[in-house]
C-alpha positions as CSV (number, residue, x, y, z in Angstrom):
1,M,98.6,112.6,112.1
2,R,96.6,109.6,113.4
3,V,98.3,106.4,113.0
4,I,96.3,103.1,112.8
5,I,98.2,99.9,112.8
6,D,96.0,97.0,111.9
7,F,97.4,93.6,110.9
8,S,94.2,91.5,111.0
9,L,93.8,89.3,108.1
10,R,90.2,90.1,107.5
11,D,87.9,90.1,104.4
12,P,89.8,92.1,101.7
13,A,86.5,93.9,100.9
14,E,86.2,95.0,104.4
15,N,89.8,96.4,104.4
16,L,88.9,98.4,101.3
17,A,85.7,99.7,102.7
18,L,87.6,100.8,105.8
19,E,89.8,102.9,103.6
20,E,86.6,104.7,102.2
21,S,85.1,105.2,105.6
22,I,88.3,106.8,107.0
23,L,88.5,109.1,103.8
24,R,84.7,110.0,104.4
25,S,85.4,110.8,108.1
26,Y,88.3,112.9,107.1
27,G,86.1,114.9,104.5
28,E,83.6,115.5,107.1
29,D,86.3,117.0,109.4
30,R,85.7,114.2,112.0
31,V,89.3,112.9,112.0
32,P,92.7,114.4,111.3
33,P,95.0,113.3,108.5
34,T,95.6,109.4,108.9
35,L,98.2,106.8,108.2
36,R,96.9,103.2,108.3
37,I,99.3,100.3,108.0
38,W,97.5,97.0,107.3
39,R,97.6,93.6,105.6
40,N,95.3,91.5,103.5
41,P,95.1,87.7,103.1
42,R,95.7,86.4,99.6
43,C,93.5,88.4,97.1
44,V,93.6,90.1,93.9
45,V,93.0,93.9,93.9
46,I,92.1,95.3,90.6
47,G,91.9,99.1,89.7
48,R,88.7,101.0,89.2
49,G,88.6,100.7,85.4
50,Q,89.6,97.1,85.1
51,N,87.8,93.9,84.1
52,P,88.4,91.1,86.6
53,K,88.3,88.3,83.9
54,D,91.1,90.1,82.0
55,E,93.2,90.5,85.1
56,A,93.0,87.4,87.2
57,D,92.9,83.7,86.5
58,L,89.5,83.2,88.1
59,D,89.6,79.4,87.8
60,F,92.8,79.4,89.8
61,C,91.4,81.9,92.2
62,R,88.2,79.8,92.8
63,R,90.3,76.6,93.4
64,Y,92.5,78.3,96.0
65,R,89.9,80.6,97.5
66,I,91.6,83.8,96.4
67,P,89.0,86.6,96.3
68,V,89.0,89.5,93.8
69,V,88.1,93.0,95.0
70,R,88.1,96.4,93.3
71,R,89.7,99.4,94.9
72,P,88.3,103.0,94.1
73,S,91.7,104.2,92.8
74,G,92.9,103.6,89.2
75,G,95.9,101.7,88.0
76,G,96.6,97.9,87.6
77,A,95.9,94.7,89.3
78,V,98.1,93.6,92.3
79,Y,98.3,90.4,94.2
80,H,98.1,90.8,98.0
81,H,99.3,88.4,100.6
82,P,100.4,88.5,104.2
83,G,104.0,89.3,103.2
84,N,102.8,92.5,101.4
85,L,102.6,95.3,103.9
86,N,100.0,98.0,102.9
87,F,99.9,101.7,103.8
88,S,97.0,104.2,103.4
89,L,97.6,107.9,103.7
90,I,94.6,110.2,104.1
91,L,95.7,113.8,103.4
92,P,94.3,117.2,102.4
93,L,93.9,117.8,98.8
94,D,95.6,121.2,98.9
95,G,99.0,120.0,100.1
96,P,102.1,120.0,98.0
97,W,100.7,116.7,96.5
98,A,97.8,118.5,94.9
99,D,99.1,117.4,91.5
100,V,98.8,113.7,90.9
101,R,102.3,113.2,89.5
102,K,103.8,115.4,92.2
103,A,102.2,113.2,94.8
104,Y,104.0,110.2,93.6
105,E,107.2,112.1,93.5
106,I,106.9,113.4,97.1
107,I,105.2,110.5,98.9
108,G,107.0,107.8,96.9
109,G,110.2,109.8,97.5
110,L,109.7,109.6,101.2
111,L,109.5,105.8,101.0
112,A,112.5,105.6,98.8
113,E,114.5,107.7,101.2
114,A,113.6,105.5,104.1
115,L,114.7,102.4,102.3
116,G,118.1,104.0,101.8
117,E,118.3,105.2,105.5
118,R,117.1,102.2,107.3
119,L,118.2,99.3,104.9
120,G,120.9,100.8,102.8
121,L,119.0,100.3,99.6
122,R,119.4,102.7,96.5
123,A,115.7,103.1,95.8
124,R,114.1,105.5,93.3
125,V,110.6,106.5,92.2
126,N,109.5,105.5,88.7
127,G,105.9,106.8,88.0
128,S,103.6,105.1,90.5
129,S,106.3,102.5,91.6
130,V,109.4,102.6,94.0
131,L,112.3,100.5,92.5
132,V,115.4,99.0,93.9
133,G,117.6,98.6,90.8
134,D,115.1,97.2,88.3
135,L,112.8,95.5,90.9
136,K,109.6,97.0,92.0
137,V,109.2,96.8,95.7
138,S,106.2,99.2,96.1
139,G,103.3,100.1,93.9
140,M,101.1,103.1,94.6
141,A,97.7,104.6,93.6
142,Q,95.6,107.5,94.5
143,Y,91.8,108.4,94.9
144,R,90.7,112.0,95.5
145,R,87.3,112.8,97.1
146,R,87.2,115.7,99.7
147,G,90.6,114.4,100.6
148,L,93.5,112.4,99.1
149,L,93.5,108.7,99.6
150,F,97.2,107.7,98.8
151,H,97.7,104.0,99.2
152,G,100.5,101.6,98.4
153,T,102.3,98.4,99.1
154,L,105.8,97.3,100.4
155,L,106.7,93.8,99.5
156,L,108.5,92.3,102.5
157,W,108.7,88.7,101.5
158,D,107.3,86.5,98.7
159,D,104.3,84.4,98.8
160,R,104.3,80.6,98.2
161,I,102.0,81.2,95.3
162,P,103.9,83.1,92.5
163,M,102.1,86.1,91.1
164,E,102.1,84.7,87.6
165,K,99.8,82.0,88.8
166,V,97.2,84.5,89.6
167,L,97.8,87.8,87.5
168,L,97.0,87.4,83.8
169,A,99.2,90.5,82.9
170,L,102.3,88.4,83.7
171,R,101.4,85.9,80.9
172,P,101.8,85.9,77.2
173,G,98.8,87.2,75.3
174,Y,97.5,89.6,77.8
175,S,95.1,91.9,76.1
176,P,92.7,93.6,78.5
177,S,89.4,95.3,77.4
178,G,89.7,97.9,80.2
179,V,92.6,99.8,81.8
180,P,95.8,97.7,81.3
181,S,98.1,96.7,84.2
182,Q,101.8,97.5,83.7
183,P,103.6,94.3,84.7
184,G,107.3,94.4,85.6
185,P,109.9,92.6,87.5
186,T,109.1,92.7,91.3
187,G,111.3,92.0,94.2
188,S,110.7,91.6,97.9
189,L,112.9,93.2,100.6
190,A,113.8,89.7,101.9
191,G,114.9,88.5,98.5
192,I,117.0,91.6,97.8
193,L,118.6,91.6,101.3
194,K,119.1,87.9,101.4
195,R,117.6,87.8,104.9
196,D,114.3,87.8,106.7
197,V,112.5,91.0,106.9
198,T,109.9,91.0,109.7
199,L,106.4,92.7,109.9
200,E,107.8,94.9,112.7
201,E,110.8,96.0,110.6
202,G,108.5,96.9,107.6
203,T,106.2,98.9,110.0
204,R,109.0,100.8,111.5
205,L,110.2,101.6,108.0
206,I,106.9,103.1,106.9
207,L,106.5,105.0,110.0
208,S,110.0,106.5,109.6
209,A,109.3,107.2,105.9
210,F,106.0,109.3,106.6
211,K,107.1,111.0,109.8
212,P,107.7,114.3,108.0
213,L,104.0,114.5,107.1
214,G,102.9,115.1,110.6
215,R,103.3,114.4,114.3
216,Y,102.1,110.8,115.1
217,G,99.5,109.9,117.5
218,R,98.4,106.2,117.8
219,E,94.6,105.6,117.6
220,E,92.1,103.0,116.6
221,I,89.4,102.9,113.9
222,S,86.3,104.5,115.4
223,L,83.0,102.7,115.8
224,R,81.5,105.2,113.3
225,E,84.1,104.3,110.8
226,W,83.5,100.7,111.3
227,A,79.7,101.2,110.8
228,M,80.2,103.1,107.6
229,A,82.6,100.4,106.2
230,W,80.1,97.5,107.0
231,T,77.4,99.1,104.9
232,R,79.8,99.3,101.9
233,V,81.6,95.9,102.0
234,S,79.6,94.3,99.3
235,T,80.4,97.1,96.8
236,Y,84.0,96.1,96.8
237,R,83.6,92.4,96.2
238,V,84.1,91.3,92.5
239,F,84.7,87.5,92.8
């Protein structure tokens, strides 16, 4: 499995376009299954079927220069920031994760298991989330097109801007016209463990979690993947 570790805090739309370009490269048999570990600057990422004005406080986002982008997968809106470590898995469609629900159980289960082994946390999968107690530490989503894009988050530490300042689903009166978000209590690993959790520690945890999926080989994003991504960046920008 190709591993790409990429912590540049670039344009969130560019980061999403890179996911698509890697998936396309895999679908064309140009690259092997891939694990990418990456971060976004502050931004709101909405699901495929969501309306941005229903999900994000656009006035607040404008004031604090927080962009809103749309990912190709379904599900609810999430708030990304540098303390939120993202992972993207590009896998064959015909694996044991061929069923959508089974994919959450298998891949989310690997992450939950690693949280227990490396941090001593009792974690479990609940739908598209990984919980420690009642706190969500990871949210996941899927997109299938000539390959499986399975992406998710791992909340290492909290941001100075609380999520409820940005996400409307966390406020009273939330009534979206599109696919609704499913808000719930979240917790960072640093908050749960009562200590600092570094980017390196989070990265090692993710690498440990998904090692059963294939032997690792460290690589970079190819020039062709960059070129494909740059032609698609604007399609991911919403606000």
